[in-house]
gemmi code that builds the backbone of each chain (N, CA, C; Angstrom):
import gemmi

chains = {
    "A": [
        ("MET", (105.895, -100.495, 36.791), (106.159, -99.271, 36.019), (105.049, -99.007, 35.007)),
        ("ASP", (104.566, -100.083, 34.380), (103.526, -99.895, 33.363), (102.192, -99.500, 33.966)),
        ("ILE", (102.061, -99.571, 35.288), (100.791, -99.156, 35.897), (100.881, -97.777, 36.538)),
        ("LEU", (102.004, -97.077, 36.340), (102.156, -95.762, 36.949), (101.928, -94.654, 35.924)),
        ("ALA", (101.272, -93.593, 36.374), (101.020, -92.429, 35.531), (101.136, -91.185, 36.392)),
        ("CYS", (101.287, -90.055, 35.762), (101.366, -88.800, 36.516), (100.063, -88.609, 37.310)),
        ("PRO", (100.172, -88.370, 38.622), (98.956, -88.208, 39.429), (98.212, -86.906, 39.129)),
        ("ILE", (98.854, -86.007, 38.402), (98.200, -84.731, 38.085), (97.504, -84.805, 36.730)),
        ("CYS", (98.252, -85.188, 35.683), (97.670, -85.158, 34.332), (97.384, -86.557, 33.784)),
        ("LYS", (97.755, -87.603, 34.537), (97.570, -89.010, 34.133), (98.410, -89.392, 32.918)),
        ("GLY", (99.382, -88.539, 32.583), (100.195, -88.774, 31.400), (101.366, -89.715, 31.667)),
        ("ASP", (102.158, -89.922, 30.601), (103.308, -90.817, 30.675), (104.395, -90.239, 31.574)),
        ("LEU", (105.159, -91.146, 32.161), (106.276, -90.755, 33.013), (107.573, -91.299, 32.429)),
        ("GLU", (108.617, -90.532, 32.632), (109.941, -90.903, 32.155), (110.742, -91.420, 33.342)),
        ("LEU", (111.224, -92.661, 33.238), (111.937, -93.289, 34.352), (113.425, -92.996, 34.280)),
        ("ASN", (113.983, -92.598, 35.409), (115.426, -92.389, 35.517), (115.917, -93.174, 36.734)),
        ("VAL", (116.743, -94.200, 36.476), (117.186, -95.097, 37.552), (118.566, -94.683, 38.031)),
        ("THR", (118.735, -94.523, 39.343), (120.055, -94.230, 39.883), (120.634, -95.414, 40.650)),
        ("GLU", (119.780, -96.314, 41.155), (120.268, -97.515, 41.833), (119.315, -98.659, 41.519)),
        ("GLU", (119.913, -99.805, 41.160), (119.100, -100.923, 40.720), (119.757, -102.230, 41.125)),
        ("THR", (118.967, -103.150, 41.667), (119.448, -104.517, 41.885), (118.595, -105.405, 40.988)),
        ("ASP", (117.810, -106.307, 41.585), (116.850, -107.037, 40.767), (115.593, -106.186, 40.551)),
        ("GLU", (115.511, -105.068, 41.263), (114.427, -104.107, 41.058), (115.000, -102.702, 41.191)),
        ("ILE", (114.195, -101.726, 40.825), (114.655, -100.337, 40.924), (114.592, -99.894, 42.384)),
        ("ILE", (115.727, -99.472, 42.921), (115.782, -99.068, 44.325), (115.601, -97.558, 44.444)),
        ("THR", (116.349, -96.810, 43.649), (116.308, -95.357, 43.723), (116.224, -94.787, 42.315)),
        ("GLY", (115.458, -93.739, 42.175), (115.337, -93.099, 40.872), (114.241, -92.049, 40.905)),
        ("THR", (113.848, -91.622, 39.737), (112.760, -90.658, 39.648), (111.848, -91.025, 38.483)),
        ("LEU", (110.622, -90.580, 38.605), (109.666, -90.625, 37.514), (109.348, -89.169, 37.192)),
        ("TYR", (109.495, -88.828, 35.915), (109.351, -87.419, 35.536), (108.192, -87.257, 34.559)),
        ("CYS", (107.349, -86.275, 34.849), (106.287, -85.914, 33.912), (106.696, -84.633, 33.187)),
        ("GLY", (106.961, -84.742, 31.897), (107.404, -83.591, 31.126), (106.324, -82.537, 30.982)),
        ("LYS", (105.079, -82.993, 30.893), (103.967, -82.061, 30.710), (103.786, -81.168, 31.939)),
        ("CYS", (103.856, -81.792, 33.124), (103.667, -81.033, 34.373), (105.000, -80.525, 34.923)),
        ("ASP", (106.115, -80.957, 34.324), (107.447, -80.635, 34.828), (107.552, -80.976, 36.317)),
        ("GLU", (107.173, -82.211, 36.644), (107.150, -82.631, 38.047), (107.862, -83.977, 38.185)),
        ("TYR", (108.630, -84.119, 39.266), (109.330, -85.370, 39.555), (108.627, -86.145, 40.667)),
        ("TYR", (108.585, -87.456, 40.521), (108.084, -88.341, 41.567), (109.209, -89.281, 41.952)),
        ("PRO", (109.644, -89.218, 43.221), (110.825, -89.997, 43.617), (110.529, -91.477, 43.815)),
        ("ILE", (111.528, -92.302, 43.528), (111.522, -93.713, 43.936), (112.607, -93.858, 44.982)),
        ("GLU", (112.225, -94.246, 46.185), (113.184, -94.408, 47.284), (112.917, -95.726, 47.986)),
        ("ASP", (113.996, -96.443, 48.294), (113.875, -97.762, 48.937), (112.934, -98.677, 48.150)),
        ("GLY", (112.925, -98.509, 46.844), (112.115, -99.375, 45.996), (110.640, -99.003, 45.933)),
        ("ILE", (110.282, -97.859, 46.515), (108.869, -97.462, 46.563), (108.654, -96.175, 45.773)),
        ("PRO", (107.900, -96.231, 44.672), (107.557, -94.989, 43.977), (106.588, -94.156, 44.816)),
        ("ASN", (106.863, -92.878, 44.920), (105.971, -91.973, 45.651), (105.153, -91.176, 44.641)),
        ("MET", (103.900, -91.602, 44.463), (103.050, -90.995, 43.454), (102.159, -89.888, 44.005)),
        ("LEU", (102.447, -89.442, 45.224), (101.654, -88.341, 45.762), (102.020, -87.048, 45.041)),
        ("PRO", (101.015, -86.274, 44.628), (101.334, -84.969, 44.057), (101.982, -84.088, 45.122)),
        ("PRO", (102.756, -83.097, 44.694), (103.551, -82.318, 45.660), (102.741, -81.770, 46.836)),
        ("ASP", (101.479, -81.383, 46.587), (100.703, -80.786, 47.687), (100.259, -81.812, 48.720)),
        ("LEU", (100.397, -83.100, 48.431), (100.032, -84.126, 49.416), (101.245, -84.724, 50.115)),
        ("ARG", (102.447, -84.362, 49.661), (103.639, -84.885, 50.336), (103.850, -84.128, 51.631)),
        ("GLU", (104.280, -84.837, 52.638), (104.519, -84.139, 53.903), (105.917, -83.563, 53.935)),
    ],
    "B": [
        ("MET", (111.464, -103.196, 63.159), (110.097, -103.657, 62.951), (109.809, -104.876, 63.818)),
        ("LEU", (108.565, -105.055, 64.157), (108.151, -106.149, 65.004), (107.702, -107.323, 64.151)),
        ("GLU", (108.052, -108.515, 64.604), (107.515, -109.712, 63.954), (106.107, -109.945, 64.472)),
        ("HIS", (105.284, -110.486, 63.631), (103.912, -110.731, 64.040), (103.456, -112.037, 63.426)),
        ("SER", (102.851, -112.873, 64.225), (102.285, -114.086, 63.647), (100.790, -114.097, 63.916)),
        ("THR", (100.054, -114.700, 63.033), (98.606, -114.716, 63.167), (98.115, -116.142, 63.212)),
        ("HIS", (96.834, -116.306, 63.474), (96.290, -117.659, 63.525), (96.240, -118.284, 62.139)),
        ("HIS", (96.437, -117.477, 61.107), (96.523, -118.041, 59.766), (97.937, -118.543, 59.465)),
        ("GLY", (98.861, -118.279, 60.370), (100.222, -118.719, 60.156), (101.030, -117.816, 59.254)),
        ("TYR", (100.527, -116.603, 58.995), (101.296, -115.671, 58.179), (102.253, -114.899, 59.075)),
        ("GLN", (103.532, -114.977, 58.759), (104.526, -114.197, 59.493), (104.742, -112.892, 58.754)),
        ("ILE", (104.438, -111.783, 59.388), (104.677, -110.512, 58.724), (105.342, -109.531, 59.683)),
        ("HIS", (105.983, -108.549, 59.097), (106.553, -107.458, 59.877), (105.460, -106.440, 60.157)),
        ("LEU", (105.510, -105.872, 61.346), (104.631, -104.763, 61.687), (105.486, -103.567, 62.056)),
        ("ALA", (104.857, -102.417, 62.144), (105.601, -101.220, 62.528), (104.658, -100.291, 63.272)),
        ("ASP", (105.247, -99.354, 64.009), (104.436, -98.348, 64.689), (103.627, -97.562, 63.659)),
        ("ALA", (102.450, -97.136, 64.066), (101.585, -96.310, 63.230), (101.083, -97.043, 61.986)),
        ("VAL", (101.124, -98.384, 62.035), (100.569, -99.194, 60.948), (99.490, -100.090, 61.542)),
        ("TYR", (98.360, -100.167, 60.857), (97.231, -100.955, 61.340), (97.636, -102.410, 61.573)),
        ("GLU", (97.357, -102.888, 62.770), (97.697, -104.275, 63.097), (96.600, -105.200, 62.581)),
        ("PRO", (96.973, -106.202, 61.787), (95.969, -107.083, 61.189), (95.028, -107.675, 62.231)),
        ("ALA", (93.759, -107.728, 61.870), (92.742, -108.229, 62.788), (91.718, -109.035, 61.991)),
        ("GLU", (90.571, -109.305, 62.606), (89.556, -110.142, 61.957), (89.214, -109.653, 60.561)),
        ("ASP", (89.152, -108.335, 60.387), (88.796, -107.789, 59.066), (89.831, -108.195, 58.016)),
        ("SER", (91.113, -108.144, 58.405), (92.179, -108.520, 57.470), (92.046, -109.978, 57.053)),
        ("TYR", (91.784, -110.841, 58.046), (91.737, -112.281, 57.753), (90.511, -112.633, 56.917)),
        ("LEU", (89.386, -111.932, 57.202), (88.181, -112.190, 56.411), (88.417, -111.822, 54.951)),
        ("LEU", (89.129, -110.717, 54.737), (89.390, -110.269, 53.374), (90.376, -111.207, 52.662)),
        ("ILE", (91.366, -111.698, 53.389), (92.296, -112.674, 52.798), (91.522, -113.899, 52.309)),
        ("ASP", (90.652, -114.438, 53.177), (89.897, -115.639, 52.813), (89.017, -115.372, 51.591)),
        ("ALA", (88.357, -114.210, 51.578), (87.473, -113.885, 50.458), (88.265, -113.710, 49.164)),
        ("ALA", (89.435, -113.101, 49.275), (90.240, -112.839, 48.077), (90.806, -114.141, 47.509)),
        ("LEU", (91.286, -115.017, 48.389), (91.814, -116.297, 47.913), (90.701, -117.140, 47.294)),
        ("ASN", (89.519, -117.049, 47.880), (88.371, -117.768, 47.332), (87.989, -117.212, 45.953)),
        ("GLU", (88.086, -115.899, 45.821), (87.720, -115.238, 44.560), (88.610, -115.702, 43.397)),
        ("ILE", (89.902, -115.867, 43.664), (90.825, -116.189, 42.569), (91.074, -117.684, 42.441)),
        ("ALA", (90.511, -118.484, 43.358), (90.726, -119.933, 43.313), (90.236, -120.484, 41.980)),
        ("GLY", (91.047, -121.314, 41.364), (90.645, -121.962, 40.134), (90.835, -121.117, 38.888)),
        ("SER", (91.344, -119.900, 39.044), (91.592, -119.079, 37.858), (92.719, -119.701, 37.042)),
        ("ASN", (92.498, -119.811, 35.745), (93.510, -120.457, 34.909), (94.299, -119.440, 34.096)),
        ("ARG", (94.190, -118.167, 34.473), (95.038, -117.195, 33.797), (95.693, -116.289, 34.829)),
        ("ARG", (96.706, -115.556, 34.359), (97.470, -114.701, 35.253), (96.692, -113.401, 35.485)),
        ("LEU", (96.257, -113.196, 36.711), (95.413, -112.048, 37.020), (96.254, -110.851, 37.440)),
        ("ARG", (95.734, -109.668, 37.144), (96.325, -108.432, 37.660), (95.521, -108.021, 38.884)),
        ("ILE", (96.197, -108.009, 40.020), (95.525, -107.794, 41.297), (96.094, -106.559, 41.974)),
        ("LEU", (95.202, -105.663, 42.387), (95.609, -104.404, 43.020), (94.944, -104.304, 44.385)),
        ("GLU", (95.755, -104.010, 45.391), (95.179, -103.717, 46.694), (95.361, -102.235, 46.998)),
        ("ILE", (94.277, -101.603, 47.420), (94.317, -100.198, 47.821), (94.384, -100.139, 49.348)),
        ("GLY", (95.215, -99.257, 49.880), (95.302, -99.103, 51.335), (95.775, -100.376, 52.005)),
        ("THR", (96.933, -100.852, 51.596), (97.391, -102.181, 52.005), (97.850, -102.242, 53.462)),
        ("GLY", (98.149, -101.116, 54.078), (98.595, -101.127, 55.483), (99.880, -101.921, 55.632)),
        ("SER", (99.872, -102.907, 56.531), (101.063, -103.742, 56.726), (101.380, -104.584, 55.494)),
        ("GLY", (100.397, -104.718, 54.592), (100.594, -105.535, 53.400), (100.129, -106.961, 53.571)),
        ("ILE", (99.484, -107.270, 54.690), (99.208, -108.687, 54.996), (98.312, -109.357, 53.961)),
        ("VAL", (97.327, -108.626, 53.424), (96.398, -109.278, 52.503), (97.125, -109.668, 51.213)),
        ("THR", (97.856, -108.717, 50.631), (98.589, -109.032, 49.402), (99.703, -110.038, 49.669)),
        ("ALA", (100.382, -109.914, 50.810), (101.457, -110.865, 51.137), (100.909, -112.283, 51.241)),
        ("ALA", (99.748, -112.415, 51.849), (99.131, -113.736, 51.988), (98.746, -114.294, 50.620)),
        ("MET", (98.211, -113.428, 49.759), (97.824, -113.877, 48.419), (99.048, -114.259, 47.594)),
        ("MET", (100.126, -113.468, 47.742), (101.348, -113.766, 46.992), (101.931, -115.102, 47.435)),
        ("ARG", (101.745, -115.420, 48.721), (102.254, -116.696, 49.210), (101.441, -117.864, 48.647)),
        ("ASP", (100.121, -117.696, 48.663), (99.255, -118.819, 48.285), (98.932, -118.849, 46.799)),
        ("ALA", (99.095, -117.748, 46.101), (98.795, -117.698, 44.662), (99.857, -116.854, 43.959)),
        ("PRO", (101.116, -117.338, 43.953), (102.228, -116.529, 43.447), (102.215, -116.314, 41.935)),
        ("GLU", (101.313, -117.007, 41.239), (101.327, -116.921, 39.777), (100.729, -115.624, 39.237)),
        ("HIS", (100.079, -114.846, 40.092), (99.431, -113.630, 39.612), (100.343, -112.415, 39.763)),
        ("ARG", (99.912, -111.288, 39.177), (100.684, -110.037, 39.274), (100.047, -109.136, 40.320)),
        ("TYR", (100.863, -108.652, 41.225), (100.343, -107.884, 42.346), (100.932, -106.484, 42.404)),
        ("ALA", (100.118, -105.550, 42.922), (100.602, -104.222, 43.293), (99.719, -103.737, 44.430)),
        ("ALA", (100.264, -102.862, 45.268), (99.488, -102.380, 46.405), (99.858, -100.934, 46.709)),
        ("THR", (98.862, -100.151, 47.080), (99.105, -98.752, 47.418), (98.779, -98.492, 48.888)),
        ("ASP", (99.366, -97.438, 49.416), (98.938, -96.851, 50.687), (99.403, -95.410, 50.695)),
        ("ILE", (98.661, -94.569, 51.418), (99.046, -93.150, 51.487), (100.067, -92.905, 52.598)),
        ("SER", (100.110, -93.829, 53.572), (100.985, -93.622, 54.734), (102.412, -94.069, 54.432)),
        ("PRO", (103.396, -93.239, 54.740), (104.795, -93.652, 54.506), (105.189, -94.837, 55.391)),
        ("HIS", (104.606, -94.903, 56.591), (104.934, -96.017, 57.501), (104.341, -97.324, 56.977)),
        ("ALA", (103.086, -97.248, 56.536), (102.437, -98.451, 56.017), (103.153, -98.951, 54.766)),
        ("ILE", (103.469, -98.065, 53.857), (104.011, -98.527, 52.579), (105.426, -99.106, 52.774)),
        ("ALA", (106.189, -98.547, 53.736), (107.503, -99.115, 54.053), (107.343, -100.498, 54.685)),
        ("CYS", (106.324, -100.636, 55.522), (106.048, -101.927, 56.168), (105.630, -102.962, 55.126)),
        ("ALA", (104.751, -102.553, 54.207), (104.315, -103.465, 53.139), (105.501, -103.907, 52.294)),
        ("LYS", (106.380, -102.962, 52.001), (107.568, -103.279, 51.213), (108.451, -104.288, 51.950)),
        ("ALA", (108.584, -104.100, 53.278), (109.363, -105.043, 54.083), (108.740, -106.435, 54.050)),
        ("ASN", (107.439, -106.476, 53.805), (106.754, -107.771, 53.670), (106.729, -108.248, 52.218)),
        ("ARG", (107.611, -107.690, 51.400), (107.842, -108.101, 50.009), (106.667, -107.823, 49.078)),
        ("VAL", (105.815, -106.917, 49.497), (104.686, -106.525, 48.652), (105.147, -105.438, 47.685)),
        ("PRO", (104.820, -105.548, 46.386), (105.155, -104.473, 45.443), (104.371, -103.208, 45.794)),
        ("ALA", (105.037, -102.264, 46.439), (104.353, -101.173, 47.123), (104.507, -99.858, 46.382)),
        ("ILE", (103.414, -99.118, 46.314), (103.385, -97.801, 45.675), (102.723, -96.835, 46.641)),
        ("ARG", (103.404, -95.712, 46.917), (102.765, -94.733, 47.785), (101.833, -93.865, 46.943)),
        ("ALA", (100.550, -93.907, 47.267), (99.573, -93.184, 46.466), (98.301, -92.965, 47.264)),
        ("ASP", (97.548, -91.964, 46.849), (96.247, -91.652, 47.431), (95.194, -92.407, 46.617)),
        ("LEU", (94.729, -93.531, 47.153), (93.843, -94.451, 46.424), (94.451, -94.799, 45.068)),
        ("PHE", (93.759, -94.436, 43.955), (94.222, -94.814, 42.613), (95.062, -93.727, 41.946)),
        ("ARG", (95.226, -92.594, 42.608), (95.859, -91.460, 41.953), (97.333, -91.751, 41.670)),
        ("GLY", (97.734, -91.638, 40.395), (99.094, -91.991, 39.999), (99.183, -93.389, 39.408)),
        ("LEU", (98.024, -94.067, 39.321), (97.989, -95.385, 38.694), (97.247, -95.294, 37.368)),
        ("ARG", (97.476, -96.296, 36.524), (96.680, -96.442, 35.321), (96.599, -97.925, 34.962)),
        ("GLY", (95.791, -98.238, 34.000), (95.637, -99.632, 33.611), (94.360, -100.220, 34.186)),
        ("ARG", (94.166, -101.492, 33.856), (92.954, -102.199, 34.273), (93.341, -103.427, 35.060)),
        ("PHE", (92.574, -103.710, 36.089), (92.893, -104.821, 36.995), (91.735, -105.810, 37.042)),
        ("ASP", (92.098, -107.078, 37.188), (91.073, -108.118, 37.268), (90.426, -108.175, 38.648)),
        ("LEU", (91.202, -107.758, 39.647), (90.679, -107.777, 41.014), (91.265, -106.585, 41.771)),
        ("ILE", (90.388, -105.831, 42.409), (90.802, -104.699, 43.245), (90.270, -104.944, 44.648)),
        ("ILE", (91.177, -104.925, 45.610), (90.848, -105.276, 46.997), (91.019, -104.039, 47.870)),
        ("PHE", (90.081, -103.831, 48.806), (90.191, -102.652, 49.672), (89.595, -102.965, 51.037)),
        ("ASN", (90.436, -102.822, 52.055), (89.963, -102.816, 53.440), (90.041, -101.368, 53.896)),
        ("PRO", (88.947, -100.636, 53.739), (89.024, -99.174, 53.879), (88.960, -98.728, 55.330)),
        ("PRO", (89.289, -97.470, 55.573), (88.944, -96.883, 56.865), (87.431, -96.731, 56.898)),
        ("TYR", (86.762, -97.481, 57.779), (85.299, -97.520, 57.698), (84.596, -97.063, 58.963)),
        ("LEU", (85.330, -96.621, 59.971), (84.659, -96.246, 61.211), (84.133, -94.815, 61.141)),
        ("PRO", (82.824, -94.638, 61.442), (82.319, -93.264, 61.558), (83.126, -92.529, 62.626)),
        ("THR", (83.672, -91.379, 62.253), (84.612, -90.690, 63.128), (84.302, -89.205, 63.140)),
        ("ALA", (83.961, -88.693, 64.316), (83.741, -87.244, 64.452), (85.103, -86.555, 64.491)),
        ("PRO", (85.118, -85.273, 64.095), (86.409, -84.560, 64.109), (87.130, -84.657, 65.449)),
        ("ALA", (86.359, -84.630, 66.555), (86.983, -84.682, 67.883), (87.608, -86.038, 68.174)),
        ("GLU", (87.182, -87.079, 67.416), (87.695, -88.430, 67.659), (88.945, -88.740, 66.843)),
        ("ARG", (89.339, -87.818, 66.016), (90.536, -88.044, 65.201), (91.740, -88.280, 66.086)),
        ("VAL", (92.657, -89.096, 65.619), (93.924, -89.231, 66.322), (95.011, -88.578, 65.464)),
        ("ASP", (96.040, -88.129, 66.139), (97.137, -87.518, 65.394), (97.932, -88.590, 64.670)),
        ("GLY", (98.495, -88.213, 63.554), (99.422, -89.117, 62.889), (98.761, -89.964, 61.825)),
        ("TRP", (99.576, -90.819, 61.243), (99.164, -91.568, 60.055), (98.158, -92.659, 60.343)),
        ("LEU", (98.124, -93.157, 61.600), (97.198, -94.240, 61.904), (95.747, -93.805, 61.708)),
        ("ASP", (95.486, -92.511, 61.820), (94.138, -91.997, 61.594), (93.598, -92.414, 60.225)),
        ("HIS", (94.498, -92.454, 59.240), (94.088, -92.852, 57.887), (93.618, -94.296, 57.830)),
        ("ALA", (94.012, -95.107, 58.838), (93.697, -96.535, 58.787), (92.242, -96.814, 59.147)),
        ("TRP", (91.624, -95.922, 59.953), (90.234, -96.240, 60.337), (89.275, -95.072, 60.221)),
        ("ASN", (89.739, -93.845, 60.090), (88.839, -92.694, 60.066), (88.067, -92.640, 58.747)),
        ("GLY", (86.780, -92.974, 58.821), (85.942, -92.964, 57.626), (85.098, -91.713, 57.510)),
        ("GLY", (85.436, -90.676, 58.271), (84.629, -89.467, 58.244), (83.355, -89.641, 59.056)),
        ("ALA", (82.472, -88.650, 59.016), (81.306, -88.612, 59.897), (80.420, -89.847, 59.737)),
        ("ASP", (80.231, -90.325, 58.500), (79.355, -91.478, 58.290), (80.133, -92.772, 58.047)),
        ("GLY", (81.449, -92.721, 58.119), (82.272, -93.909, 57.896), (82.524, -94.197, 56.435)),
        ("ARG", (81.918, -93.414, 55.545), (81.975, -93.758, 54.123), (82.757, -92.752, 53.272)),
        ("ALA", (83.435, -91.819, 53.901), (84.100, -90.761, 53.129), (85.109, -91.335, 52.138)),
        ("VAL", (85.965, -92.233, 52.602), (86.995, -92.787, 51.720), (86.392, -93.841, 50.796)),
        ("ILE", (85.433, -94.618, 51.332), (84.751, -95.629, 50.507), (84.070, -94.962, 49.316)),
        ("ASP", (83.401, -93.833, 49.559), (82.707, -93.136, 48.466), (83.704, -92.660, 47.401)),
        ("ARG", (84.846, -92.160, 47.837), (85.880, -91.745, 46.868), (86.385, -92.951, 46.082)),
        ("PHE", (86.610, -94.053, 46.796), (87.079, -95.286, 46.149), (86.090, -95.748, 45.079)),
        ("LEU", (84.795, -95.770, 45.441), (83.796, -96.269, 44.493), (83.649, -95.347, 43.288)),
        ("GLY", (83.946, -94.071, 43.476), (83.900, -93.152, 42.350), (84.994, -93.422, 41.326)),
        ("GLN", (86.103, -94.000, 41.788), (87.263, -94.191, 40.916), (87.430, -95.627, 40.431)),
        ("ALA", (86.999, -96.593, 41.234), (87.334, -98.003, 40.986), (86.859, -98.538, 39.630)),
        ("PRO", (85.619, -98.249, 39.197), (85.162, -98.878, 37.935), (86.083, -98.596, 36.747)),
        ("ALA", (86.693, -97.411, 36.712), (87.569, -97.059, 35.593), (88.862, -97.883, 35.590)),
        ("PHE", (89.139, -98.576, 36.686), (90.363, -99.377, 36.784), (90.080, -100.871, 36.708)),
        ("LEU", (88.825, -101.232, 36.437), (88.470, -102.644, 36.351), (88.560, -103.140, 34.915)),
        ("ALA", (89.164, -104.322, 34.755), (89.185, -104.986, 33.455), (87.801, -105.560, 33.164)),
        ("ASP", (87.593, -105.970, 31.927), (86.355, -106.670, 31.584), (86.144, -107.827, 32.549)),
        ("ARG", (84.954, -107.916, 33.087), (84.603, -108.966, 34.050), (85.465, -108.902, 35.307)),
        ("GLY", (86.107, -107.778, 35.523), (86.866, -107.608, 36.753), (85.938, -107.368, 37.928)),
        ("SER", (86.483, -107.494, 39.138), (85.654, -107.284, 40.312), (86.440, -106.611, 41.424)),
        ("ILE", (85.681, -105.992, 42.332), (86.296, -105.449, 43.531), (85.824, -106.261, 44.726)),
        ("LEU", (86.670, -106.332, 45.731), (86.285, -106.899, 47.019), (86.485, -105.806, 48.052)),
        ("LEU", (85.387, -105.442, 48.716), (85.399, -104.316, 49.650), (84.971, -104.813, 51.018)),
        ("LEU", (85.834, -104.612, 52.012), (85.465, -104.992, 53.363), (84.656, -103.872, 54.007)),
        ("LEU", (83.620, -104.251, 54.742), (82.751, -103.264, 55.385), (82.316, -103.764, 56.749)),
        ("SER", (81.893, -102.830, 57.588), (81.330, -103.159, 58.887), (79.869, -102.736, 58.920)),
        ("SER", (79.081, -103.423, 59.767), (77.697, -102.997, 59.973), (77.638, -101.571, 60.519)),
        ("LEU", (78.741, -101.071, 61.079), (78.785, -99.688, 61.569), (78.837, -98.678, 60.427)),
        ("THR", (79.112, -99.167, 59.223), (79.388, -98.271, 58.096), (78.158, -98.011, 57.240)),
        ("GLY", (77.093, -98.786, 57.457), (75.919, -98.618, 56.611), (76.046, -99.457, 55.351)),
        ("ILE", (75.917, -100.765, 55.515), (76.176, -101.683, 54.406), (75.205, -101.456, 53.254)),
        ("GLU", (73.916, -101.234, 53.601), (72.909, -101.028, 52.555), (73.238, -99.804, 51.699)),
        ("THR", (73.661, -98.736, 52.358), (73.986, -97.498, 51.641), (75.153, -97.715, 50.684)),
        ("VAL", (76.150, -98.480, 51.144), (77.299, -98.756, 50.274), (76.878, -99.641, 49.099)),
        ("CYS", (76.005, -100.619, 49.365), (75.497, -101.476, 48.276), (74.819, -100.612, 47.208)),
        ("GLU", (74.015, -99.649, 47.663), (73.322, -98.777, 46.706), (74.313, -97.944, 45.904)),
        ("HIS", (75.353, -97.461, 46.582), (76.374, -96.683, 45.877), (77.081, -97.554, 44.840)),
        ("MET", (77.399, -98.782, 45.224), (78.076, -99.692, 44.286), (77.201, -99.939, 43.061)),
        ("ALA", (75.909, -100.165, 43.296), (74.994, -100.394, 42.176), (74.921, -99.159, 41.278)),
        ("SER", (74.971, -97.984, 41.890), (74.835, -96.742, 41.115), (76.040, -96.481, 40.218)),
        ("VAL", (77.183, -97.092, 40.524), (78.350, -96.937, 39.639), (78.486, -98.133, 38.694)),
        ("GLY", (77.432, -98.939, 38.605), (77.395, -99.987, 37.588), (77.904, -101.339, 38.043)),
        ("LEU", (78.023, -101.527, 39.347), (78.543, -102.805, 39.843), (77.395, -103.716, 40.278)),
        ("VAL", (77.539, -104.989, 39.958), (76.625, -106.020, 40.461), (77.164, -106.462, 41.819)),
        ("VAL", (76.344, -106.330, 42.861), (76.835, -106.488, 44.228), (76.386, -107.819, 44.835)),
        ("ARG", (77.311, -108.444, 45.535), (77.008, -109.688, 46.240), (77.851, -109.745, 47.511)),
        ("GLU", (77.244, -110.212, 48.596), (78.015, -110.417, 49.825), (78.674, -111.784, 49.749)),
        ("VAL", (80.009, -111.834, 49.902), (80.709, -113.103, 49.714), (81.321, -113.656, 50.996)),
        ("ALA", (81.344, -112.865, 52.059), (81.880, -113.369, 53.322), (81.363, -112.494, 54.446)),
        ("SER", (81.219, -113.077, 55.623), (80.850, -112.261, 56.776), (81.260, -112.969, 58.053)),
        ("ILE", (81.400, -112.174, 59.106), (81.769, -112.720, 60.409), (81.211, -111.777, 61.464)),
        ("ARG", (80.760, -112.348, 62.575), (80.296, -111.519, 63.688), (81.437, -111.270, 64.652)),
        ("CYS", (81.621, -110.008, 64.999), (82.633, -109.626, 65.974), (81.928, -108.846, 67.070)),
        ("PRO", (82.551, -108.660, 68.207), (81.910, -107.873, 69.258), (81.538, -106.483, 68.753)),
        ("GLY", (80.244, -106.165, 68.783), (79.794, -104.819, 68.441), (79.591, -104.555, 66.972)),
        ("GLU", (79.938, -105.487, 66.106), (79.757, -105.235, 64.681), (79.748, -106.555, 63.905)),
        ("ARG", (79.229, -106.461, 62.701), (79.338, -107.575, 61.768), (80.210, -107.100, 60.623)),
        ("LEU", (81.181, -107.909, 60.241), (82.058, -107.559, 59.126), (81.620, -108.336, 57.898)),
        ("VAL", (81.610, -107.674, 56.761), (81.243, -108.362, 55.522), (82.256, -108.009, 54.437)),
        ("VAL", (82.344, -108.875, 53.454), (83.076, -108.546, 52.233), (82.058, -108.482, 51.104)),
        ("LEU", (81.974, -107.331, 50.471), (81.097, -107.156, 49.313), (81.916, -107.311, 48.041)),
        ("ARG", (81.346, -108.065, 47.098), (81.963, -108.204, 45.783), (81.154, -107.365, 44.816)),
        ("GLY", (81.846, -106.545, 44.077), (81.200, -105.761, 43.036), (81.848, -106.081, 41.710)),
        ("SER", (81.043, -106.505, 40.744), (81.626, -106.865, 39.452), (80.924, -106.105, 38.338)),
        ("LEU", (81.653, -105.937, 37.236), (81.096, -105.177, 36.123), (80.027, -105.970, 35.384)),
        ("SER", (80.095, -107.305, 35.481), (79.006, -108.109, 34.943), (78.910, -109.350, 35.792)),
        ("SER", (77.730, -109.908, 35.913), (77.583, -111.070, 36.780), (78.160, -112.291, 36.092)),
        ("LYS", (79.090, -112.921, 36.800), (79.721, -114.126, 36.253), (78.938, -115.348, 36.679)),
    ],
}
model = gemmi.Model(1)
for chain_id, residues in chains.items():
    chain = gemmi.Chain(chain_id)
    for i, (resn, *xyz) in enumerate(residues, 1):
        res = gemmi.Residue()
        res.name, res.seqid = resn, gemmi.SeqId(i, " ")
        for name, pos in zip(("N", "CA", "C"), xyz):
            atom = gemmi.Atom()
            atom.name, atom.element = name, gemmi.Element(name[0])
            atom.pos, atom.b_iso = gemmi.Position(*pos), 0.0
            res.add_atom(atom)
        chain.add_residue(res)
    model.add_chain(chain)
structure = gemmi.Structure()
structure.add_model(model)
structure.setup_entities()
């Protein structure tokens, strides 16, 4: 988590956890400046900016 | 997912559309383990383009005391790496990361690839290095120094097909001291691992 930043503005991200075991399984990372969410699914943060997501 | 065993004895999961570990993977594992051997502090280690995750998984097995993270742009690769217990982040090279790392490892897509030679799907990202083989390597070298800790280093796997001298010059131009730390001859190419460090240790 401490090595993740917004891929657009490189700013801080706000973590919101919806499922957690010994690690975060599902949740979101939110950049308030860009008003953009980055999903965490199956324990994998997806840091691709929206235009690179398929 | 498919089970896969290698001559190094690493058992890893593989998946469709994920690069199957080969000589290049094993050469990089050996170079990376050699690089961190004898380190008496906890290193921050980042692998870019981890694919199946074999390089980081092997390092985590043999040197579990360090901190690891690995990225890949492919959803198939990053899911496979995660299945191999690698701390996986889906990202385009360093984009979406921050911080400084003691060691950055990259087995890049290095094959010179004409547009007509492209393959459909995510596997193309595993080897398509653009017309000169260096498209992704050049992007990586433009970004990597900003993510290196003091006295940190990168380990970059390359092929003689990629233009090793040209990459060495690029590495030097971004302030890295370059040294070849491993090599192996394979049919049709020579594979090398280049070490680039911010200062010569």
